[in-house]
C-alpha positions as CSV (number, residue, x, y, z in Angstrom):
1,M,-5.9,2.2,6.4
2,K,-3.0,3.1,6.3
3,V,-0.6,1.0,4.1
4,R,2.7,0.0,3.8
5,V,4.0,-2.5,1.2
6,V,7.4,-3.5,1.3
7,D,10.4,-6.0,0.5
8,D,11.7,-8.3,2.9
9,E,14.1,-7.1,4.4
10,M,12.1,-3.4,4.7
11,F,9.5,-5.6,7.0
12,A,11.3,-5.3,10.5
13,T,12.7,-1.8,10.1
14,T,9.9,-0.3,8.7
15,A,7.9,-2.2,11.2
16,A,9.1,-0.9,13.9
17,T,9.4,2.5,12.4
18,A,5.9,2.7,12.2
19,L,4.8,1.3,15.8
20,L,7.3,3.7,17.6
21,V,5.6,6.8,15.8
22,N,2.3,5.1,17.4
23,L,3.6,4.7,20.9
24,P,3.5,7.5,23.6
25,P,6.7,8.3,25.3
26,D,4.9,8.0,28.7
27,R,4.6,4.4,30.2
28,P,3.3,3.3,26.2
29,R,0.5,0.2,26.2
30,L,1.3,-2.2,23.7
31,G,-0.2,-4.9,23.0
32,V,2.0,-8.1,21.4
33,A,0.5,-11.2,19.2
34,T,2.8,-14.2,18.6
35,G,4.6,-16.1,16.1
36,G,7.0,-15.9,13.8
37,T,5.9,-12.8,11.2
38,P,6.3,-10.1,14.9
39,M,9.3,-12.1,15.8
40,R,11.0,-9.7,13.2
41,L,9.9,-6.6,14.8
42,Y,10.7,-7.5,18.0
43,D,14.3,-8.9,17.0
44,E,15.0,-5.3,15.5
45,L,13.3,-3.5,18.9
46,A,15.9,-5.3,20.7
47,R,18.9,-3.9,18.8
48,R,17.7,-0.3,18.5
49,S,17.3,-0.7,22.6
50,S,20.9,-2.8,22.6
51,R,22.2,0.0,20.2
52,G,20.8,3.1,23.1
53,E,18.5,4.3,20.5
54,I,15.4,3.3,21.9
55,D,14.2,2.8,25.7
56,L,10.6,0.8,26.3
57,S,12.0,-0.6,30.0
58,G,9.0,1.3,31.1
59,A,6.7,-0.2,28.9
60,V,3.1,-2.0,29.9
61,V,3.2,-5.7,27.8
62,I,-0.5,-7.2,27.4
63,A,-0.5,-10.1,25.6
64,L,-3.1,-11.6,22.6
65,D,-3.2,-14.9,24.2
66,E,-2.2,-18.1,25.0
67,Y,-2.4,-21.9,25.4
68,L,-4.5,-24.0,27.2
69,G,-3.0,-26.9,29.1
70,L,0.7,-25.7,28.8
71,A,3.0,-26.3,32.1
72,D,4.2,-23.3,33.8
73,G,7.5,-22.5,32.1
74,D,6.8,-24.6,28.7
75,P,9.1,-22.9,26.4
76,H,6.3,-23.2,23.4
77,S,3.9,-21.0,25.9
78,Y,3.5,-17.6,24.5
79,A,4.0,-16.5,28.3
80,T,8.0,-17.9,27.3
81,Y,7.8,-16.5,23.6
82,V,7.3,-12.9,25.6
83,D,9.9,-12.4,28.4
84,E,12.3,-14.4,25.5
85,H,11.9,-12.2,23.0
86,I,10.3,-8.9,23.9
87,A,10.4,-8.3,27.9
88,G,14.0,-9.4,28.3
89,P,15.4,-8.1,25.7
90,L,13.6,-4.4,26.3
91,G,14.5,-4.2,29.9
92,I,11.3,-4.6,30.9
93,P,10.1,-6.2,34.2
94,A,8.0,-8.6,34.5
95,A,5.1,-7.2,36.8
96,N,4.7,-5.3,33.2
97,V,3.8,-7.7,31.6
98,H,0.5,-9.2,31.3
99,V,-0.2,-12.9,29.7
100,P,-3.7,-14.8,29.7
101,Q,-2.7,-17.7,32.3
102,G,-2.8,-21.0,30.3
103,Y,-2.5,-23.5,33.5
104,G,-4.9,-24.5,36.1
105,D,-8.1,-26.4,36.4
106,D,-10.7,-23.5,35.2
107,P,-9.8,-21.1,33.1
108,A,-12.7,-19.1,32.2
109,P,-12.5,-17.4,35.5
110,G,-9.1,-16.0,34.6
111,A,-10.6,-15.2,31.2
112,A,-12.4,-13.1,32.9
113,E,-10.3,-11.6,34.4
114,F,-7.7,-10.9,32.0
115,E,-10.2,-8.4,29.8
116,D,-10.5,-6.7,33.7
117,R,-6.9,-6.4,33.9
118,I,-6.7,-4.7,30.4
119,A,-9.2,-2.2,31.7
120,E,-7.1,-1.2,35.0
121,V,-3.5,-0.5,33.3
122,G,-5.6,1.4,31.0
123,G,-6.2,-0.1,27.5
124,V,-3.9,0.0,24.8
125,D,-2.2,1.8,23.5
126,V,-1.1,-0.1,20.1
127,Q,-1.4,-3.6,19.2
128,I,-0.1,-5.8,17.3
129,V,-1.2,-8.4,15.2
130,G,-0.7,-11.0,12.9
131,I,-3.6,-12.8,10.6
132,G,-3.9,-16.5,10.8
133,S,-3.8,-18.3,7.0
134,N,-7.7,-18.7,7.3
135,G,-8.8,-15.3,8.4
136,H,-8.2,-15.3,12.5
137,L,-7.2,-12.7,14.7
138,A,-5.4,-13.5,17.4
139,F,-6.6,-17.0,18.2
140,N,-10.7,-16.1,17.6
141,E,-11.2,-18.5,14.6
142,P,-14.2,-17.8,11.8
143,G,-17.7,-18.0,13.4
144,S,-15.8,-16.0,16.6
145,A,-18.9,-13.1,17.0
146,L,-17.3,-9.8,16.1
147,D,-18.3,-8.3,19.6
148,S,-16.8,-11.3,21.7
149,L,-14.5,-10.4,24.2
150,T,-11.6,-12.2,25.9
151,R,-12.4,-16.3,26.9
152,V,-11.2,-19.5,26.0
153,V,-11.6,-20.9,23.0
154,E,-11.4,-23.7,20.3
155,L,-8.7,-23.9,17.7
156,S,-9.8,-25.2,14.7
157,E,-7.5,-27.5,13.1
158,Q,-6.3,-24.9,10.4
159,T,-4.9,-23.7,13.0
160,R,-3.4,-26.4,15.1
161,N,-1.7,-27.4,11.9
162,D,0.2,-24.0,11.0
163,N,1.5,-23.6,14.3
164,A,3.0,-27.3,14.2
165,R,5.7,-26.0,13.4
166,F,6.2,-24.4,16.3
167,F,5.9,-28.3,18.0
168,G,8.7,-29.8,16.0
169,G,6.3,-30.3,13.8
170,R,3.2,-32.6,15.7
171,V,0.2,-31.8,15.1
172,D,-0.8,-33.5,18.0
173,A,1.6,-31.6,20.3
174,V,-0.7,-28.5,19.3
175,P,-2.9,-27.5,22.4
176,R,-6.8,-27.8,21.6
177,R,-8.0,-24.5,23.2
178,A,-6.6,-21.4,24.0
179,I,-7.7,-18.3,26.1
180,T,-7.9,-14.8,23.4
181,Q,-8.9,-11.7,23.4
182,G,-11.8,-11.5,21.8
183,L,-12.4,-9.2,18.2
184,A,-14.1,-6.6,21.0
185,T,-11.6,-5.9,22.8
186,I,-8.7,-5.6,20.1
187,C,-10.8,-2.7,18.5
188,R,-10.9,-0.9,21.4
189,A,-6.9,-0.4,21.2
190,R,-6.2,3.2,20.3
191,S,-4.2,1.8,17.5
192,I,-3.6,-1.3,15.5
193,L,-0.4,-2.5,13.7
194,L,-1.2,-5.3,11.4
195,L,1.4,-7.4,10.2
196,A,1.2,-9.8,7.1
197,A,4.7,-11.8,5.4
198,G,4.4,-14.7,2.9
199,Q,2.0,-15.8,-0.2
200,T,0.2,-18.8,2.8
201,K,-1.4,-14.9,4.6
202,A,-2.2,-13.4,0.5
203,A,-5.9,-14.8,0.2
204,A,-7.0,-14.0,3.9
205,L,-5.0,-10.1,4.3
206,A,-7.7,-9.5,0.7
207,A,-10.8,-10.5,2.7
208,A,-10.0,-9.5,6.0
209,L,-8.7,-5.7,4.0
210,R,-11.8,-6.2,1.1
211,G,-13.8,-8.3,1.5
212,P,-17.3,-8.1,4.1
213,V,-17.2,-7.1,7.1
214,G,-18.4,-10.3,8.8
215,S,-17.2,-13.5,11.6
216,D,-16.8,-15.7,8.5
217,V,-13.1,-13.7,8.5
218,P,-12.6,-12.3,11.8
219,A,-9.9,-10.1,10.2
220,S,-12.7,-8.2,8.7
221,V,-13.4,-6.9,11.7
222,L,-10.4,-4.2,11.4
223,Q,-12.4,-2.4,8.8
224,R,-14.4,-1.6,11.6
225,H,-11.5,0.1,13.2
226,G,-10.5,4.0,13.2
227,D,-7.2,3.6,13.4
228,V,-5.0,0.5,11.3
229,T,-1.6,0.3,9.3
230,V,-0.8,-2.3,7.4
231,I,2.6,-3.7,7.1
232,A,2.7,-6.5,4.3
233,D,5.0,-8.1,2.4
234,R,4.9,-8.5,-1.3
235,A,3.9,-11.9,-1.1
236,A,1.5,-10.8,1.3
237,W,0.3,-8.4,-1.3
238,S,-0.3,-10.3,-4.4
239,R,-4.0,-11.0,-4.2
240,M,-4.6,-6.9,-3.7
241,S,-4.0,-6.1,-7.1
């Protein structure tokens, strides 16, 4: 693994540089995570795009996951997040944006179709990931099989509590299920960029990078990938010493 431990004010620029170095110039296929930590990276990419320093308008964007049960266009959905923070600011057309469908009566077929869609676009060149406070990767909660594929999952209470801040602090408003790329799906990406920020991620990051590889800490599967770059602030790295 390549590791960069940075001061907070350097996090976004360091992450953006690491991403752009690994993205191919011709129609890059970018796997995107959501949440607060990667938003700093997307804001930096948007700034560079607005200044004409980069052009990612031809990129293909593939999201890691989506909540189930939210209506089409719900502001809390990851489809909305991707549109507002990634595709819109970078000028990426809707036809190039792929997010699992979280609404409808039977999500299971859609999960399988999304797995196929990733293959159809040629896979992911660089996959951006974060890490949950319980070691989850995307919405692969502890106990997820290391060879899992895109599927419907139940969210842990810890994850729902952690994500309540995006729902006005209301845990009861956080969906209980989601569609997520599986751990094996994620590890098919040619390279992976892991972002970790804040003291609340320190224990999980240490367990993922230094502990045994196993389903108890899903993010530990990254130890088996041949091209992982970790960008962490000093708070997230504090349990590694």
